N, C-alpha and C positions, 0 to 999 in steps of 0.2 A: 524446808526445801533441801533436796539431796544435792550435795556438791560433787561434781564430776572432775575428772582430770583436766577437762578443757578449761575449767574455771581457775585452775592454778597456773595456767600459762602466762608468761610475762610479755607485756607489750613492747614492740620495737617498730622501727620504720626505716625505709631506704628511699631517698629522694621524696620524702613526704608521704609515701604509700605505707600504710600501717599493716602490720601482721603481728602474730604472737609467736613466742619462741618457747620451745620445750627445753632445749639444751644448746650449748655453744662451747666451742673449744678453740684454743689458739696456742701454737707452740711458743715456748719461752726458753730462756737460757741462751746458751751459745752453741753454735754448730761447730763440728770438727770432724777429723778423720782419725780413727784409731788404727795405728800401725802395729802389727804383731809379726815377730820374726822367728824363723825356725831356730831351735836350740837356745832360745832366750826366754827367761821367765818374766822379764819386765816389758810390758807393752809401752808404746809411746803414743800419746794423744796430741795431734796437731790441731791447735785452735784455728778456726777459719772465720771468726767474727761472730757478731750477734745474730741470733736466729731471726729469720724473717717472720713477722707476725701475720700469718695468713689466718683470717677468721673464718671458721666454719660453723654454720648455724643450722639447726633443724627448725624450720618455720612452718606455720600453718596460717591459712586464710579460712576463717570459719564464719558462718552466718548465712542468712537468706540471700545476701548479695555477694556470696563468695566468688562466683564466676566473674562478675564485673570487677571486683577488687583483684582477682587473680590476673585478669588481663592488664590492669594498671601496673601491677607488680612486674609482670613479664615485660611490659614496655619500659619500665624503669631499669630492669636488669639488662636489657639489650641496648640501651642508650649508650653512646660513646662518652668517654671522659669520666672524671671523678664525680662522686656524689656523696652526700652526707648520710652516714649510717648512725642511727640512734640505737646503741647497744644496750640491752637491759642491765648489764653488769658493768660495762666499761665506759658508758657514756657516749658522747658525740665524737665522731672522727670522720676524716675524709678518706674514702676508699674507692676502689674500682672493682666492679663486679667481674668475677671470673667464671669458671665452669660451674653451672648450677643444674639442678635436676628437678623436674616437676613430676609429681606422682598423683594419680587419682585411684581411689579404691571404691568399688561399688558398695561395699559394706559400710563405708564411712560417708554417709550422705551429708551434703552441705559443707564439705571441707576439701581443700586442696593442700597437699603437702609439698614443701620445697626443701631441698638440700642446697644451701647457699654457700658460696665461697667468695670471700672478699679479700682483696690484696691491698696493702697500705699504699696510699697515693702520696709519694714524696718526690718532689722534682729532683731529677738527676743533677748532681753537682759536677760540672766539668772543671778541670784545672784551668785557672786563669793564666793565659799566656800573654805577656806584655811584650809587644814588639818595640824594639829600640829603633825608632824611626831615624834618629840622628846617625846611628851606626849604619843603617841601611843606605843612607845618602852617601856616607863616606865610602862604603864598599862599592856602590855602583859607580862612583866617580873614579875609583881605581880601575875598574873594568873599562870605562870610557877612555881613560888616559892610555891604557895599553892598546886599545883598538885604534885610537887616533894616531899614535906613533907608527903602528903597523900600516895603517892606511896611507899615511904620508910617504913612507918608504916605498910602498908598492906603486904609488902614483908617480913618484919621481924617477923610479927605475925605468918607466916607460917613456920618459922625456929625453929627447936628444938635445943636450945643452948647446951643441953647435948651431942649432937652428933657432935658438931663442933670440928674439929682438930685444936687446937690453933696454933701449929707450921706451919701447912699448911696455915691457915688463915693469919698468920703474913707475910708469903711470898707472898700471893696473894694481900694483901693491901699495900705492900711496895711502889709500884708505886703511889697508891692513897695518901699515906701519904706524898710522895715527892711533889705532887701537892698542898696538904694542906700547906706544909712548904713554898712553893714558893708564893702561892696566898692568903692564909689565915693564916698569921703568928701568930695572937693571938690565934687561935685554935690549932696550932701546939705545942705551949708551954704547953697547957693543957694536951695533950697526951704524949709529950716527945719523942715519936718515934713510929715506926710501931708496936712494941710490945704493947705499951699502947693503940693504936687504936684498935688492935685486941682484947685485954682484955676488952676494953669498949664495943665492939660489942657482946662479950660473956656475960659479967656480967650486963651491963646496955645498951641494944641496943637502947633505946629511948633517951639516952644522946646525941648522934650525931644529932638526929633530933632537940632536944632542943637547942643545941649549934648554929646550923645554923639559927634556928628561931630567936634566940636572936641576932645573928651576923647581920642579916638584919633588926634589929630594931623592931621585933615583940614584942609588949607589951600587946596587947589585944587578943581578940578571933581570930581564924583563918580567919574569914570573914572580919576582920577589920585591916588586916596587912597593915602597911605603908611602902612604899619603899623609900620615899623621904629622910628620915634621913640616911638610910643605903647607898643609892647611893651617897649622898653627902660626906659621910665620907670615903667610900672606893674608889670611882672613882676620887674624887678631888685630893687625894694624889697621884693617879697614873698619872693623866694628868697634874697636877700642875695648874689647872684652878679653880679659885675662882671668886666670884662676883667682877666685876670691872676690872678683868684682861683679857688680850687677850688670846684666846684659843690656846693651843699648840697642833695643829693637828697631828704633827709628833709623839709626845709622846703618844697621844691617840691611834694612829694607831699601834704603836709599842706594847703598852700594850695590846690592843685587839688582836693583832696577836699572842702574847704569850699565851693569854687565849685560843684562838682557837686551838693552838697546844697542850696545856694541855688537852683540851676537847677531842681531837682525841686520845691522848695517853692512856686514861683510859676508852675508849669506851667499852672494854671487859677485863675481868680478867681471871685468870686460873681457870678451872672447874674440875681439875683432882684429887681432894682430897675429894670427897663425895658431895652429893647433898646439904646438909645443909651448909657445909663450903663454897661451891661455891655460893650458894644463898645469904649468908650473905655478902660475899665479893662483889658480883655483886650489891647488894642493896646499899652498902656503896659507891661503885664506881659511881652508877647512881646518888645518892644524891649529891656527890661532883661535878660530871659533870654538873648537873642542877644548882648547886650553882655557878659554874664558869660562866654559861651562864647568870644567873641573874646578876652577877657582871660585866660581859662584857657589858650587856645591860645598866648598869649604866654609864659606860665609854662612850659608843656610844651615849647615850641620852644627854650627856653634850657637844656633838660636834654640835655647831650651824651652821646654813646655813650662809656662808660668804657673806658679803655685798661687792658689787663691788666698787673698789677705784675710787675716783673722778679724772678725767683727769686734768693734770696741763697744763698751757699755754706753758711753756718752761721748759726744763730740767736744773736744777741747775748745775753749774760747779763743778768739783771735789773739788776745793778749798772751794766753798760755802758749800758743803756737809760735809766737815771736821768741819766747824764752826757750821752748823745747819743741822744735818742728816735729810734725807727725811723720813717723817712719812708715813708708808705704812701699811694698815691693814693686819692682818694675814689671809691667805687664804689657803685652803687645796690643796694638789696635787691630782688631779682627779685620776691619775693612781694608786696611793697608796690606796686611799679610795675604788676604785672599786675592787682592788685585795683583800682588807680586806673583802669586801662584799661577794665575791665569796668564800673566805676561810671560813668565818662563815657559809655561806649557806651550803657548803659541810659538815662541822663538825656537824651542827645541823641535817642535813638530815640523816647522818650516825647514830646519836644518836636516832633519831626518829624511825628507822627501828626496834629497839628492845623494843619499848614502846607500852603499851596498847592503845586502841582507845582514851580514855579520855586524856591521857598524850600526845599522838601523836598530838591531836588538840592543846594543849597548846604549844607544840614545834613548830608546824606549824604557829601558830599565831605570836609567837616571831620571827620566821624566816622571815616571810613576813614583819613584822614591821621593823626589822633591815634592810632588803633589800631596803624597801621604803625610809627610812631615809638616809641611806648611799648613795643611788642614788641621792637624792636631795642635799646632802652635796657635792657629787662629781660634780654635775652640776654647783655648785657655785664656784668651784675651777679652777685650771689651769692645762693644760696638759703638759707633759714632751716632749721635742724635743731633737734631737741629733745634736750637733754642733762639729766641729773640728777646733780649732784655727790654724791659719797659722803658728804660731811660739809660743815658750814658753813665757808666760806672767804671771805677778803677778795676783793673784786672784782678787785683788782690781781693777786692770785695766780691766780685763776681765768682771767683774760684771758691771763696769761703761759703757763699750762699749756695752754690751748686754742689760742691763736694764736701763741704765742711773742712777743707784743707786749703789754707791760703797759699801754701807753698806751690800749688799747682797753677799759679797765675801765669808763669812762663809757658806752660803747656797751652793755655788758651790763646796767648799772644802769638806764639809760634805757629800753631796750627791754622789760625785765621789771618795771619799776616797783619796784625794790628799795628798801626804806625807808632802809637804811643801807649804804653801800658797803663797810664793814668786815665786814659779816655777810650774806653771800649764802646763803640757806637751801638745804638739800638737796632741792629740789623741781624739777619739770620747768621748764626754762628754754628760751627761744627765743634761739638765737645764730646768727650767720652760719656758713655751711658752711666758709668759708675765712677 
C-alpha cells in the first residue's frame, strides 16, 4: 500500500475536536529591543522579559466526514474562554484561540486546511493591596475632630449670649454633662457640674472647644492635629491594651458599645426655651457627641485583626493542662463585633441627619471606616453556637469537653452568667464555635 504525506500527519485536538498537524511553531527565548547609536560601534540590547509563547499550527481535517468535523472545530475555535490544546510535540496545555484562517482547495478533495493561532491562558496577577483598616479609622477620626471643632465655633458665633436663659440652658445640658462625666472625666472636674458647663457656654463659649482640642492632643494648628497621642491615652485605658499585651476584645466591645449608647442619648436636646438657648445647648451636645465618636474610633482602631491559632497534634490531658496551661491567642467573638458595628452605624447615621453637608461627609467617612475595620476584625474571630449539656457539669469539665482547654471555663461562666462555676445547668448555653 502506498504511503502518502497525509499518513505522516500527527494527531492533535482542541476542546476535544480532533485534527491532524503538519507543522507547528512557537517563539522561544527572551524578547528585547536592540538600540544602535550613531558614531558608536557597540549596540545595546534592552531585555524586555520572556518571549510570549504564541502557538501557530498548520492543521488539516481530512476524511469523508471532514465538513462535519470542520464545523465542530470552527465552533470550538469561536467559543469564548480557554480550552485544552493537545499539542503533538508539547503535550496538553490551556490556551485561548486567536486569529485563525480556514482554507478550501478544489484540488484537495475531502480536506479543510486551518492556520491556527493559540495564545497561552494564564490568569493575570494583580498586585495585592492590603488596606490598613486600623489606620483608615484613625485618619477619618482626625477629619471628624477637625470638622466638629469648626462646626461648634460656627454655631456659637451665631448665638447671642445675652439672650440665653441660664436656668433653661442648665436643664438642657444636664444630659450632656452626664456624658462628659462618664466618658471625659478630666473635663468634668473642670466644670464641676451642669451649672458650670452652662455658665461656660454663656461666659466663654470657646472654652469647650479648646478643652476638647487639648484633650485629643492638639498642640499645633488645626491642620496639624495629631490623634495618635490622644487615642493611645484614652483608649488604652479603656481596653487595657498596651504594646506587647494581648488585645482584650470583650473590653473594647463593651467600651465602644457604651460610647454608642451615649452618642444616641444626646443626639437632640430640649429646644423649648428660646432659639439662642436651644442653639447653644445643641452646639454643645453636637461637639460632645462628635468627641465621643472620635474617642470610640480610638478604641476600635486598637482592635487588631486576630491571627488564627496553630493547630496542635493532640489535645493535652486535663492533668497536663493543670501543670502547663494551653497557650491560646485572643480572638474576638464575631457576633459581638458585628453587633457593635451595626450599633455604631445606626448611631452615626442618626447623628449625621442633623449635620451640614461638610460635616455629614466627615461622619460618613468615619462610619464607613469603622464598618470596614469591624467587619475585618469579625471575620478573624469565632462565631457563637448554642449547646445544651446533658447534665449539670462543672465549667472546667464542660470547657475541656467542648474546647479541649479547661482554662476556658471562665469564658463559659462569664458569657452565660452562670451563678456557680461548679454547677453549669443543662440549659441552652452560648459558647464559641471553636
